[in-house]
KEKE-3310 file (N, C-alpha, C; in steps of 0.2 Angstrom, whole numbers, plus 5000, padded with zeros to 4 digits):
npx = (5004:5009:5020:5013:5007:5019:5024:5014:5015:5028:5025:5016:5024:5033:5025:5020:5032:5034:5023:5025:5034:5026:5014:5010:5002:5000:4998:5006:5016:5009:5004:5016:5021:5011:5014:5027:5025:5017:5027:5034:5026:5030:5038:5031:5028:5017:5006:4992:4990:4998:4996:4982:4984:4994:4987:4978:4986:4991:4979:4975:4985:4982:4969:4973:4980:4971:4963:4971:4973:4960:4959:4969:4964:4952:4958:4964:4954:4947:4957:4957:4947:4953:4958:4955:4952:4960:4960:4971:4988:4998:5014:5023:5035:5048:5052:5064:5066:5056:5060:5072:5065:5058:5068:5073:5063:5060:5051:5039:5035:5020:5013:5002:4997:4989:4978:4971:4959:4955:4942:4940:4951:4948:4937:4943:4951:4941:4932:4939:4952:4948:4942:4942:4947:4955:4964:4970:4976:4985:4993:5001:5008:5014:5025:5017:5013:5007:5004:5001:5002:5004:5009:5021:5033:5027:5027:5040:5043:5032:5036:5048:5044:5037:5023:5008:4994:4979:4970:4987:4994:5007:5019:5034:5051:5063:5074:5069:5064:5052:5040:5027:5013:4999:4985:4983:4971:4961:4952:4956:4946:4940:4942:4952:4963:4965:4968:4980:4988:4990:4997:5009:5013:5015:5011:4999:4990)
npy = (4994:5006:5008:5010:5022:5030:5030:5038:5049:5054:5056:5067:5076:5079:5085:5096:5104:5107:5115:5126:5133:5135:5143:5158:5158:5152:5138:5127:5128:5127:5113:5107:5109:5102:5089:5088:5087:5076:5066:5065:5057:5044:5040:5037:5023:5015:5008:5009:5022:5029:5026:5031:5045:5047:5044:5054:5066:5064:5065:5078:5085:5081:5087:5101:5102:5098:5109:5119:5115:5117:5131:5136:5132:5139:5153:5152:5152:5164:5173:5174:5183:5195:5197:5207:5219:5235:5253:5259:5256:5243:5238:5224:5219:5214:5219:5226:5230:5240:5250:5254:5259:5269:5278:5282:5288:5298:5297:5293:5278:5269:5257:5244:5233:5218:5205:5189:5186:5198:5209:5223:5226:5220:5228:5240:5238:5235:5246:5258:5257:5254:5266:5278:5291:5291:5282:5289:5299:5293:5285:5294:5300:5290:5275:5261:5247:5231:5220:5203:5199:5187:5178:5173:5186:5195:5191:5193:5207:5213:5209:5216:5229:5227:5224:5222:5223:5225:5233:5239:5253:5261:5274:5275:5280:5281:5274:5265:5269:5272:5285:5289:5282:5278:5275:5272:5269:5268:5265:5272:5283:5287:5301:5303:5296:5303:5316:5312:5309:5322:5328:5322:5325:5340:5345:5341:5349)
npz = (5000:5004:4995:4983:4987:4989:4976:4969:4977:4973:4959:4960:4967:4958:4948:4955:4957:4944:4941:4949:4941:4930:4932:4940:4951:4968:4968:4966:4975:4987:4986:4986:4999:5006:5002:5007:5021:5021:5017:5029:5036:5034:5043:5054:5063:5066:5056:5055:5059:5051:5037:5034:5036:5027:5015:5016:5015:5002:4995:4998:4991:4978:4976:4977:4965:4955:4956:4952:4939:4934:4936:4928:4915:4915:4915:4903:4894:4897:4893:4879:4877:4877:4865:4855:4842:4844:4845:4850:4845:4849:4852:4844:4846:4858:4875:4876:4862:4862:4870:4863:4852:4857:4862:4849:4844:4853:4863:4877:4885:4886:4897:4898:4910:4913:4918:4914:4922:4927:4928:4928:4920:4907:4904:4903:4891:4882:4882:4883:4876:4863:4858:4846:4846:4858:4854:4843:4850:4859:4851:4844:4854:4863:4864:4864:4875:4880:4892:4897:4913:4918:4909:4897:4891:4899:4913:4917:4915:4923:4935:4936:4938:4950:4950:4956:4957:4947:4933:4930:4925:4918:4914:4907:4904:4890:4896:4904:4916:4929:4926:4929:4938:4931:4934:4948:4961:4952:4937:4922:4911:4894:4893:4902:4897:4885:4891:4897:4887:4881:4891:4890:4877:4870:4858:4856:4862)
capx = (5000:5014:5024:5009:5006:5025:5024:5009:5018:5033:5022:5013:5029:5036:5021:5020:5038:5033:5018:5028:5037:5021:5010:5012:4998:5004:4995:5012:5019:5004:5004:5023:5021:5007:5018:5033:5023:5015:5032:5036:5022:5034:5042:5027:5028:5010:5003:4985:4990:5002:4993:4977:4987:4998:4982:4975:4990:4991:4972:4975:4989:4978:4964:4976:4983:4966:4960:4976:4971:4954:4960:4973:4959:4948:4961:4966:4948:4946:4963:4955:4942:4957:4961:4951:4956:4960:4962:4978:4992:5002:5020:5023:5041:5049:5053:5070:5065:5052:5065:5076:5061:5056:5073:5074:5057:5060:5044:5038:5032:5014:5012:4996:4998:4983:4977:4965:4954:4953:4936:4942:4956:4944:4933:4947:4952:4935:4928:4943:4957:4945:4940:4946:4950:4960:4969:4974:4981:4990:4998:5005:5012:5018:5026:5012:5015:5002:5007:4997:5007:5005:5011:5027:5037:5024:5029:5047:5042:5028:5041:5053:5041:5033:5016:5004:4987:4977:4976:4992:4996:5013:5022:5041:5055:5066:5079:5065:5063:5045:5039:5021:5008:4993:4978:4982:4966:4955:4953:4955:4941:4942:4944:4958:4968:4966:4972:4987:4992:4991:5002:5016:5014:5012:5009:4992:4987)
capy = (5000:5012:5008:5013:5029:5033:5032:5043:5055:5056:5059:5073:5080:5082:5090:5102:5108:5110:5120:5132:5137:5136:5148:5162:5157:5147:5131:5122:5129:5124:5106:5104:5110:5097:5083:5087:5085:5069:5062:5063:5051:5038:5039:5034:5016:5013:5008:5011:5029:5033:5026:5036:5051:5048:5045:5061:5071:5063:5067:5085:5088:5080:5092:5107:5101:5098:5116:5122:5113:5120:5138:5137:5131:5145:5159:5152:5154:5171:5176:5175:5189:5201:5197:5211:5225:5241:5259:5260:5252:5240:5235:5217:5216:5213:5225:5230:5234:5245:5255:5257:5263:5275:5282:5284:5293:5303:5296:5289:5271:5267:5250:5241:5226:5215:5197:5186:5185:5204:5212:5230:5226:5219:5234:5246:5236:5235:5252:5264:5257:5254:5272:5280:5297:5289:5279:5294:5303:5288:5283:5300:5302:5285:5268:5257:5240:5228:5213:5199:5199:5180:5174:5175:5191:5199:5189:5196:5214:5215:5208:5221:5235:5226:5225:5217:5224:5225:5234:5243:5257:5264:5278:5275:5284:5276:5271:5260:5272:5274:5292:5290:5276:5282:5273:5271:5264:5269:5263:5278:5283:5290:5308:5303:5294:5309:5321:5310:5310:5329:5330:5320:5328:5347:5346:5339:5354)
capz = (5000:5005:4989:4979:4989:4988:4969:4968:4980:4968:4953:4962:4969:4951:4945:4959:4955:4937:4942:4952:4936:4925:4933:4946:4957:4973:4969:4966:4982:4992:4985:4988:5006:5009:5001:5011:5027:5020:5017:5036:5039:5033:5050:5059:5063:5067:5050:5056:5059:5045:5030:5033:5036:5021:5010:5017:5012:4994:4992:4998:4986:4972:4976:4975:4958:4951:4957:4948:4932:4932:4936:4922:4910:4915:4913:4896:4890:4898:4889:4872:4877:4877:4859:4851:4839:4848:4842:4852:4842:4854:4849:4844:4848:4865:4879:4874:4856:4863:4873:4858:4847:4861:4862:4843:4842:4859:4866:4883:4884:4890:4898:4901:4913:4915:4919:4911:4926:4929:4925:4926:4914:4901:4903:4900:4885:4877:4882:4882:4871:4857:4857:4840:4848:4862:4850:4839:4854:4862:4846:4842:4860:4866:4862:4868:4876:4883:4894:4902:4919:4920:4903:4893:4894:4904:4919:4919:4915:4928:4941:4936:4941:4956:4948:4960:4956:4940:4929:4932:4919:4919:4910:4908:4899:4886:4900:4908:4923:4929:4926:4932:4939:4929:4937:4955:4963:4948:4930:4918:4906:4888:4894:4906:4893:4881:4895:4899:4880:4880:4896:4887:4870:4870:4851:4856:4866)
cpx = (5004:5018:5020:5008:5013:5026:5020:5012:5023:5031:5019:5018:5032:5032:5020:5026:5037:5028:5020:5031:5032:5017:5012:5008:5001:5001:5001:5015:5015:5004:5011:5024:5017:5011:5024:5031:5020:5021:5035:5032:5025:5037:5038:5026:5022:5007:4996:4984:4993:4999:4987:4979:4991:4993:4979:4979:4991:4984:4972:4979:4985:4973:4967:4978:4977:4963:4965:4974:4965:4955:4964:4968:4955:4951:4963:4960:4946:4951:4961:4950:4946:4959:4956:4955:4955:4962:4969:4983:4998:5008:5020:5030:5042:5051:5059:5070:5061:5056:5069:5071:5059:5061:5074:5069:5056:5053:5044:5035:5026:5014:5006:4997:4991:4983:4971:4959:4951:4948:4937:4947:4952:4940:4937:4949:4947:4932:4932:4948:4954:4942:4945:4950:4956:4966:4973:4979:4986:4995:5003:5010:5016:5020:5022:5014:5009:5004:5002:5003:5008:5007:5017:5031:5034:5025:5035:5046:5038:5032:5046:5050:5036:5026:5012:4996:4985:4971:4981:4995:5002:5016:5030:5045:5059:5072:5076:5063:5055:5044:5032:5017:5002:4987:4978:4977:4960:4957:4951:4949:4944:4945:4951:4964:4970:4970:4979:4991:4994:4997:5009:5018:5011:5010:5001:4987:4984)
cpy = (5006:5013:5012:5021:5033:5035:5038:5050:5058:5059:5066:5078:5083:5087:5096:5107:5111:5115:5126:5137:5139:5142:5152:5161:5152:5140:5126:5122:5125:5116:5103:5104:5104:5090:5082:5085:5078:5064:5060:5058:5044:5035:5037:5027:5012:5013:5011:5018:5032:5032:5030:5043:5052:5048:5052:5066:5070:5066:5075:5088:5087:5085:5099:5107:5101:5105:5120:5121:5117:5128:5140:5136:5137:5151:5158:5154:5161:5175:5178:5181:5195:5202:5200:5217:5231:5247:5261:5254:5249:5237:5227:5214:5216:5220:5230:5233:5240:5251:5258:5261:5270:5280:5286:5290:5298:5303:5292:5283:5271:5260:5248:5234:5224:5208:5195:5186:5192:5208:5219:5231:5225:5225:5239:5244:5237:5242:5258:5263:5256:5261:5276:5287:5296:5286:5284:5298:5299:5286:5288:5301:5296:5279:5264:5250:5237:5221:5210:5197:5191:5175:5178:5181:5195:5198:5193:5204:5216:5214:5213:5227:5233:5227:5220:5218:5226:5229:5239:5247:5262:5268:5277:5278:5278:5272:5265:5263:5274:5282:5293:5283:5280:5281:5273:5266:5265:5267:5269:5277:5286:5297:5308:5301:5300:5314:5319:5310:5317:5331:5328:5322:5335:5349:5345:5344:5359)
cpz = (5000:4999:4984:4980:4988:4980:4967:4971:4975:4962:4955:4964:4963:4948:4948:4958:4949:4937:4945:4946:4930:4926:4940:4952:4962:4973:4970:4973:4988:4992:4987:4995:5009:5008:5005:5018:5026:5020:5024:5039:5038:5039:5055:5058:5063:5060:5050:5056:5053:5039:5029:5032:5029:5015:5010:5014:5004:4991:4993:4993:4979:4971:4974:4968:4953:4951:4952:4941:4930:4932:4930:4916:4909:4913:4905:4891:4891:4894:4882:4872:4876:4869:4854:4848:4843:4844:4844:4849:4847:4850:4849:4846:4855:4868:4877:4867:4857:4866:4868:4853:4851:4861:4855:4841:4848:4862:4873:4881:4889:4891:4901:4904:4915:4916:4916:4915:4929:4925:4923:4920:4907:4899:4900:4893:4880:4877:4881:4876:4864:4854:4852:4843:4853:4859:4846:4844:4857:4857:4844:4848:4863:4862:4866:4869:4881:4885:4899:4907:4921:4914:4899:4896:4899:4911:4922:4920:4921:4935:4942:4939:4947:4955:4952:4961:4949:4939:4932:4925:4921:4913:4912:4903:4895:4889:4904:4915:4923:4930:4930:4932:4937:4933:4945:4957:4958:4941:4926:4913:4900:4889:4898:4902:4888:4885:4896:4892:4879:4885:4893:4880:4869:4863:4851:4859:4861)
residu = (UNK:UNK:UNK:UNK:UNK:UNK:UNK:UNK:UNK:UNK:UNK:UNK:UNK:UNK:UNK:UNK:UNK:UNK:UNK:UNK:UNK:UNK:UNK:UNK:UNK:UNK:UNK:UNK:UNK:UNK:UNK:UNK:UNK:UNK:UNK:UNK:UNK:UNK:UNK:UNK:UNK:UNK:UNK:UNK:UNK:UNK:UNK:UNK:UNK:UNK:UNK:UNK:UNK:UNK:UNK:UNK:UNK:UNK:UNK:UNK:UNK:UNK:UNK:UNK:UNK:UNK:UNK:UNK:UNK:UNK:UNK:UNK:UNK:UNK:UNK:UNK:UNK:UNK:UNK:UNK:UNK:UNK:UNK:UNK:UNK:UNK:UNK:UNK:UNK:UNK:UNK:UNK:UNK:UNK:UNK:UNK:UNK:UNK:UNK:UNK:UNK:UNK:UNK:UNK:UNK:UNK:UNK:UNK:UNK:UNK:UNK:UNK:UNK:UNK:UNK:UNK:UNK:UNK:UNK:UNK:UNK:UNK:UNK:UNK:UNK:UNK:UNK:UNK:UNK:UNK:UNK:UNK:UNK:UNK:UNK:UNK:UNK:UNK:UNK:UNK:UNK:UNK:UNK:UNK:UNK:UNK:UNK:UNK:UNK:UNK:UNK:UNK:UNK:UNK:UNK:UNK:UNK:UNK:UNK:UNK:UNK:UNK:UNK:UNK:UNK:UNK:UNK:UNK:UNK:UNK:UNK:UNK:UNK:UNK:UNK:UNK:UNK:UNK:UNK:UNK:UNK:UNK:UNK:UNK:UNK:UNK:UNK:UNK:UNK:UNK:UNK:UNK:UNK:UNK:UNK:UNK:UNK:UNK:UNK:UNK:UNK:UNK:UNK:UNK:UNK)
# end
């Protein structure tokens, strides 16, 4: 019985470690912690006590990992909702190339950090960034970047700027230094983004 449970534990342990690197949510860490405690039950000599505790630990880890799978599937579906045309033109290259372009064009960089599960982020994308006037102003003023903070390069860039709430909207210079945190505790509306563009581009006044 314990041999089987040990095999399951090893498989769960490997997947938990993989999950830590796969997604930023703490599912992998929680599962790994549960499994480490479960491993200690091997040292309980009374099998009537150790095996139920061992099975409970394995079951707890399995529950966490299934929850992680369900959450990951949900966020993947939600992520597709952000794939809509916007009036604001976002750069397709990487962060370094955006810095180079900003320096060549002597512009600031606007960065929109979002997550797939963030409802205000989706509202900002659908209702503000699709506005033609907003797009005209922002495209003339900024090099625009948009990052899913839980995927791809967005993970590293969001960590670089200690982003921990969404949406986070930053203005940085071409050296990568933060000039302004745009939204604070509110999600900007169309007039806010137009006003912001005029602030950084005096030719729009």
